[in-house]
N, C-alpha and C positions, 0 to 999 in steps of 0.2 A: 673550965671542966669543958669536955668535950660533948656535945648533943647528940653524935652519931652512935647508934647501937654498935655492939661488938658483930664483926663480920665473921660470924660462926659457919659451920658448914652449910646450913639451909639457906644462906645469902649468896652462896657463891654458886655461879652457873656452870654448868658442866662444861667442860671444853669439847668444841665442835669444829669439825674439819670445815673449810670454805667450799662451796659449791663449784667452783671452776667454770663460772659462765662468761660470756662474751664472745667476742669475734675471733675466730680460729684462723682466719683466712681474708685478708685485706684484698681492698678493690686493686683488680689488675692482675692480682695473682694467679697462676694456674694451679687449678685443682684437679684431682682425677674423681670418677665416678665413686659415690657412697662415703665420700671424705665430708666431715662435718665443718661446717663452715661458721655456724653460730650456735652456740647453747645459751638458751634465754629463758626467763620466767614470763609467760604471757606472749602474746604475738605483737611485739612493739615493731618488729620487722616481719614483714610477709614475704612468702616465696614467690618467685617469679618462674619465668621459663625454664627449664634445665633444673630446678630445684625442687624438694619437696619437703613439706613440716610433718615431722613426727608427732605422736601424741604429746610429748613434753615439750614441745613447741623448738625443738632443735630444728634447724634448717640443714640439710645436707644436698648435694650436687647428685643427680641423676645420669650426668655425663661429664664427659672430659672436658676441659675448657676454662676460660678466664671468668673471674668473678666480676661482677658489675652491680654497684648499687645505683638505685634510681628514686626519685619520687614522684608520685602520680596522684593528683587530687588530694593531697594532704597526706598520703601514705607513704611510707619508706617500703620498696622491694628491692630484694634480692634476686640475681639472675646470674645463670651460667652462660655464657656466649661462647 
């Protein structure tokens, strides 16, 4: 005899869409001003020169150029050169 309770409506989660987070433009890729480079939850990657972080931690380009990831003092930074 099974010891799992019946999976009624109360036990089923509501289907929810994914948040579409992640890196949208990789290192060395050319981006235009205003384009989103990373969508993230929390500041796991910080904004460097030529980029800005929005209030939902999205990093976007302020100018046209190439994307560059770098690490400085244990922090990951993203810049547009």
